[in-house]
C-alpha positions in Angstrom: 70.2 -68.3 2.3 69.8 -71.5 3.8 70.4 -73.2 7.7 74.1 -74.9 8.1 74.3 -78.5 8.6 73.4 -78.2 12.1 71.3 -75.6 12.6 73.3 -74.8 15.5 75.5 -71.9 16.1 78.5 -74.5 15.9 77.9 -74.7 12.1 80.0 -71.2 12.6 83.9 -73.1 12.7 85.8 -72.9 15.7 83.1 -72.3 18.5 81.7 -75.4 20.5 78.8 -74.8 23.2 78.2 -76.8 27.0 75.5 -76.5 29.2 75.3 -77.7 32.7 71.6 -78.4 33.6 70.4 -79.0 37.2 66.4 -79.5 37.0 66.2 -79.9 40.6 67.6 -76.0 41.0 65.2 -75.1 37.7 68.2 -73.4 35.9 71.6 -74.0 34.4 74.7 -72.6 32.4 75.3 -72.2 28.6 79.1 -71.7 27.3 80.5 -70.7 23.8 84.1 -72.1 23.9 85.9 -70.3 21.3 88.8 -72.6 19.8 90.9 -69.8 19.4 90.4 -66.2 20.8 87.8 -64.4 18.6 86.7 -61.0 18.4 84.1 -59.9 20.3 81.2 -57.4 21.1 78.2 -56.3 22.4 75.0 -54.5 22.3 73.0 -54.1 25.7 69.3 -53.0 24.7 66.9 -53.9 28.0 66.7 -51.7 31.2 68.2 -54.4 33.4 70.9 -56.4 32.6 73.3 -58.1 34.7 76.6 -58.9 33.0 80.3 -58.9 33.8 83.0 -57.9 31.6 81.2 -56.0 29.3 83.0 -52.6 28.9 86.2 -54.6 28.1 84.4 -55.1 24.5 83.6 -51.7 23.8 85.7 -50.5 20.4 87.8 -48.3 22.1 88.6 -50.5 24.5 92.1 -52.7 24.6 91.3 -56.0 24.6 90.3 -57.2 21.4 89.4 -61.0 21.7 87.4 -63.3 24.1 88.1 -66.9 25.0 84.7 -67.7 25.5 81.4 -66.2 26.5 78.5 -67.6 29.2 75.2 -67.4 29.6 73.5 -68.3 32.9 70.7 -68.5 35.0 70.3 -67.3 38.8 70.4 -63.6 38.5 73.1 -62.2 39.6 74.0 -65.0 41.6 74.7 -66.6 38.1 77.7 -64.2 37.3 79.7 -66.5 39.5 79.5 -69.2 36.1 82.4 -66.8 34.4 84.5 -67.7 37.6 84.0 -71.7 37.1 84.6 -71.2 33.1 87.6 -68.9 33.9 89.4 -71.5 35.6 88.8 -74.4 33.8 90.5 -71.7 30.7 93.5 -70.8 32.8 93.9 -74.6 34.1 94.2 -75.4 30.0 97.1 -72.2 29.6 94.3 -70.2 27.8 93.8 -66.4 28.5 95.5 -62.0 27.6 99.1 -62.6 28.1 99.7 -59.9 31.2 103.7 -60.4 31.5 104.3 -64.0 32.6 100.7 -64.6 33.4 97.8 -65.4 31.0 94.2 -63.7 32.1 91.2 -65.8 30.4 88.6 -63.4 29.0 85.1 -64.6 30.2 82.1 -62.1 29.5 78.7 -63.1 31.3 75.4 -62.1 31.0 72.6 -63.5 33.5 68.8 -64.0 33.2 66.1 -64.2 36.5 65.1 -67.5 37.1 64.8 -67.5 40.7 61.3 -67.3 40.8 60.1 -70.6 38.5 59.7 -73.0 41.5 63.0 -74.3 41.5 64.7 -75.3 44.9 67.3 -72.4 45.4 68.4 -72.9 49.0 71.7 -74.0 48.4 73.3 -72.6 51.4 76.1 -70.1 51.7 77.2 -70.5 47.9 75.5 -70.4 45.0 76.4 -73.2 42.7 76.7 -71.6 39.1 81.0 -71.5 39.6 80.5 -75.3 39.5 78.0 -75.2 36.6 80.5 -72.5 34.5 82.7 -75.4 35.3 81.0 -78.5 34.0 79.4 -76.7 31.3 82.9 -75.9 29.6 84.0 -79.6 29.8 80.8 -80.3 28.2 81.4 -78.0 24.9 81.1 -79.9 21.7 79.8 -78.9 18.5 76.4 -80.5 19.1 74.6 -79.6 22.1 71.1 -80.2 23.4 68.6 -76.9 23.3 65.5 -76.0 25.1 65.5 -77.2 28.9 68.8 -77.0 29.2 71.8 -74.6 30.2 70.9 -71.0 30.4 67.7 -72.3 29.1 66.3 -74.7 31.9 64.0 -72.5 34.0 63.2 -70.1 31.3 60.3 -68.7 30.9 58.3 -66.5 28.6 54.6 -64.9 28.8 53.1 -67.4 27.4 54.6 -70.7 27.3 58.0 -71.9 28.8 61.3 -70.4 27.6 64.7 -72.3 26.6 67.6 -71.8 24.9 67.8 -71.9 21.3 70.1 -72.1 18.0 69.6 -71.9 14.5 72.5 -70.9 11.6 72.4 -69.3 8.4 75.0 -69.7 5.3 75.1 -66.6 2.8 75.5 -66.7 -0.9 78.5 -65.2 -0.1 79.8 -67.9 2.2 79.9 -66.1 4.9 78.1 -68.3 8.1 75.9 -66.8 10.8 74.8 -68.3 13.7 72.3 -67.4 16.9 72.6 -69.0 20.1 70.0 -67.5 22.8 68.1 -68.4 26.6 65.1 -66.9 25.8 63.3 -65.5 29.5 61.5 -62.7 27.9 58.6 -60.7 29.9 56.8 -60.6 27.0 56.0 -63.3 24.6 57.6 -65.2 21.0 53.8 -66.6 20.3 50.9 -64.0 18.7 48.2 -63.5 20.9 46.2 -66.8 22.5 47.8 -69.0 19.3 50.9 -71.1 19.1 51.7 -69.3 16.0 55.4 -67.5 16.4 55.8 -63.9 15.7 59.6 -65.4 14.0 57.3 -67.4 11.1 58.0 -65.2 8.7 61.9 -66.2 9.0 61.2 -70.3 9.4 63.3 -73.0 7.6 61.9 -76.0 7.0 59.7 -76.2 9.8 62.0 -75.8 12.0 59.6 -74.6 14.5 56.2 -76.0 14.4 55.7 -74.8 10.4 52.4 -73.0 11.6 53.4 -69.9 9.8 51.1 -66.6 11.0 48.0 -67.6 12.0 44.7 -66.3 9.6 42.6 -64.5 10.2 44.6 -62.6 12.3 43.6 -62.2 15.7 42.1 -59.0 16.9 43.9 -58.7 20.0 47.7 -59.8 18.7 48.7 -56.4 18.8 47.6 -56.2 23.2 51.1 -56.9 24.8 51.0 -60.3 26.8 53.6 -60.3 29.8 54.5 -62.0 32.9 52.9 -59.2 34.9 49.2 -59.7 33.4 49.8 -62.9 35.9 52.1 -62.2 38.4 52.8 -58.5 39.7 56.2 -58.4 39.6 57.0 -59.2 36.5 60.4 -59.2 37.0 61.5 -62.9 36.3 62.8 -61.8 33.3 65.7 -61.5 30.0 67.0 -62.6 26.7 70.5 -63.4 26.5 72.1 -64.5 23.1 75.1 -64.7 20.9 75.4 -63.8 17.4 78.4 -65.3 15.7 80.3 -65.3 12.3 82.6 -67.0 10.5 83.8 -63.5 8.9 86.8 -61.3 9.6 85.6 -58.3 11.4 87.1 -55.5 13.3 85.6 -55.2 17.0 83.2 -51.9 15.9 82.1 -53.9 13.3 81.3 -56.7 15.5 79.4 -54.4 17.4 76.8 -53.2 14.5 76.5 -56.9 14.2 74.9 -57.7 17.6 73.2 -54.3 17.2 71.4 -55.9 14.2 71.0 -59.4 16.1 68.9 -57.2 18.4 66.4 -57.1 15.1 65.9 -60.7 15.2 64.4 -59.9 19.3 61.9 -57.3 17.8 61.2 -59.7 14.8 60.4 -63.0 17.5 59.9 -61.3 21.0 56.8 -58.8 21.1 57.1 -56.8 23.6 61.1 -57.0 23.5 63.7 -54.4 25.2 61.6 -53.3 28.4 62.4 -52.0 31.5 62.5 -55.2 32.9 64.1 -57.2 30.4 68.1 -57.3 30.4 68.0 -58.3 26.7 72.1 -58.6 25.6 73.9 -59.8 22.4 77.0 -60.7 22.4 78.6 -61.0 19.0 81.8 -63.2 17.5 83.8 -63.1 14.9 86.0 -66.1 14.9 87.6 -64.9 11.6 87.6 -69.0 10.2 86.4 -68.3 6.4 89.8 -65.8 6.2 87.3 -62.9 4.2 86.8 -59.4 5.1 83.1 -58.8 3.7 82.3 -56.2 1.1 80.7 -53.2 2.3 77.2 -54.8 0.5 78.7 -58.5 2.2 78.6 -56.9 5.4 74.8 -55.7 5.1 73.6 -59.2 4.6 75.4 -60.5 7.1 73.5 -58.1 9.4 70.3 -58.8 7.9 71.1 -62.4 8.0 71.9 -62.0 11.7 68.3 -60.3 12.5 66.9 -63.5 10.9 68.9 -66.2 12.3 68.4 -64.2 16.0 64.6 -64.6 15.5 64.6 -68.2 14.2 67.2 -69.0 17.1 64.4 -67.1 19.6 61.6 -69.6 18.3 63.2 -73.0 18.3 64.2 -72.1 21.9 60.1 -72.1 23.1 59.7 -74.6 20.4 62.1 -76.9 21.7 61.4 -76.7 25.6 59.9 -79.6 27.5 57.6 -80.2 30.0 58.7 -81.5 33.7 56.8 -82.4 36.7 56.3 -78.9 38.9 56.3 -76.7 35.8 54.6 -73.0 36.3 54.2 -72.6 32.9 53.4 -75.3 30.0 55.4 -76.0 27.5 55.0 -75.4 23.4 55.4 -79.1 23.0 52.9 -79.7 25.4 
């Protein structure tokens, strides 16, 4: 296994990513655009999710594919971002055919970044619908990570969070890619160090090359959370997309999303808490034209976990300092 050429989710054929960033707001939107409708599923393991159109992604429900996925800041206000994306897709003639009408299918998930120091005095209507529209217009194979899009105002317990991405090309020829906005209640780094929990999966020093600390800190197992510095500790949630070019059913895509959550557990401590809305969408573009054999699907699921862990570390690693930050960036 090795990273794809871009080491981004867009190494998976058939996908583009667009960001819209508002630094004054300290928030933003990230859109994953499918060139053609892609099989999709979702798995939620956090206790405080905020979502739109996730019920239709269950394997037993009718709609099989989606046109785009949205990751947004703004808490529940950020769900408006999907309306902007839907409007742009409708204008392009995209969507699920219902008689003479087409309804773009755009599931979305949000993270809480309302108390990160940004100017949230937006007046009557929040800006996320327009940010969603702008993010879709920016969709491309190359995109910014770190303090961009849905990761703009993200925080962890110890450093700024951010938007991260990574990819893996398997020996079987399949590609797996991950995209994640890291805003965890917990920490991506070990104890008080700058070493990432995801270090065993790092490729080519993509997030600093520090490895695991030695000797291992005696207090590393003590959970470090935002509640240690702020009693409410509610400004949380890590939201992500795992994608592959394999031909998968909705049920298999859901299994891939479940496996990708193992990457959360490998890269964040603690993860999946009652105050996180941790969620993974899965996309299968089918662009490889091949259905994985059972043993190859196991390898895909393992790669989903390791690739997600790397993407989480990269999101924190890539965040940049800005005036007025309430948390330091890993890069300082």
